[in-house]
VMD Tcl script that draws the C-alpha trace (Angstrom):
set ca {
  {0.00 0.00 0.00}
  {1.92 3.11 1.12}
  {4.94 1.38 2.65}
  {7.45 2.13 -0.15}
  {6.92 5.87 0.21}
  {8.77 5.90 3.55}
  {10.56 2.54 3.77}
  {11.67 2.07 0.15}
  {10.47 -0.40 -2.50}
  {11.84 -3.45 -0.68}
  {11.77 -2.09 2.87}
  {15.50 -1.49 3.10}
  {15.85 2.10 1.85}
  {14.04 4.41 4.29}
  {13.34 7.92 3.07}
  {14.60 9.40 6.36}
  {17.01 8.02 8.98}
  {14.22 7.94 11.59}
  {12.26 5.41 9.52}
  {13.30 1.80 10.18}
  {14.52 -0.72 7.67}
  {11.86 -3.41 7.41}
  {13.61 -5.86 5.09}
  {14.60 -9.10 6.80}
  {12.54 -8.44 9.92}
  {10.91 -11.32 11.78}
  {7.37 -11.59 10.35}
  {5.74 -12.16 13.72}
  {7.38 -8.98 15.02}
  {6.18 -6.97 12.03}
  {2.60 -8.20 12.48}
  {2.64 -7.35 16.18}
  {3.93 -3.85 15.44}
  {1.38 -3.25 12.68}
  {-1.43 -4.35 14.98}
  {-0.12 -2.03 17.71}
  {-0.07 0.87 15.23}
  {-3.58 0.01 14.05}
  {-4.83 0.04 17.65}
  {-2.86 3.27 18.26}
  {-1.03 1.58 21.12}
  {2.37 2.70 19.79}
  {2.79 6.40 20.51}
  {6.51 7.13 20.35}
  {8.53 8.70 17.56}
  {6.72 8.80 14.25}
  {3.95 6.42 15.39}
  {1.11 8.75 14.44}
  {2.19 8.50 10.80}
  {1.72 4.75 10.95}
  {-1.73 4.76 12.58}
  {-3.53 5.63 9.35}
  {-1.35 3.36 7.25}
  {-1.90 0.33 9.49}
  {-5.62 1.08 9.77}
  {-5.92 0.29 6.04}
  {-4.52 -3.23 6.46}
  {-6.50 -6.36 7.25}
  {-4.91 -9.05 9.42}
  {-4.39 -11.16 6.29}
  {-2.65 -8.27 4.50}
  {-0.43 -7.70 7.52}
  {0.59 -11.35 7.47}
  {1.31 -11.33 3.73}
  {3.29 -8.10 3.98}
  {5.30 -9.33 6.98}
  {6.23 -12.57 5.23}
  {7.25 -10.69 2.09}
  {9.40 -8.22 4.07}
  {11.12 -11.10 5.88}
  {12.35 -12.41 2.52}
  {13.81 -9.07 1.42}
  {17.50 -8.28 1.81}
}
mol new
graphics top color blue
foreach p $ca { graphics top sphere $p radius 0.5 }
foreach p [lrange $ca 0 end-1] q [lrange $ca 1 end] { graphics top cylinder $p $q radius 0.2 }
display resetview
């Protein structure tokens, strides 16, 4: 969806240094973080930017995205 705009096309080229690299991350960790953003439980740093992005994702999409990111280098 909008991930490449901030994290790069494969999740390893963030637009700004404050944005994390997502490529190669543990998929379970990514899903947990996306769910926390969606529930607005994460409030530090740039979290508010992620609330709207994560709100657009279904649980199935989160799982697919997390598995894809885990395979990226």
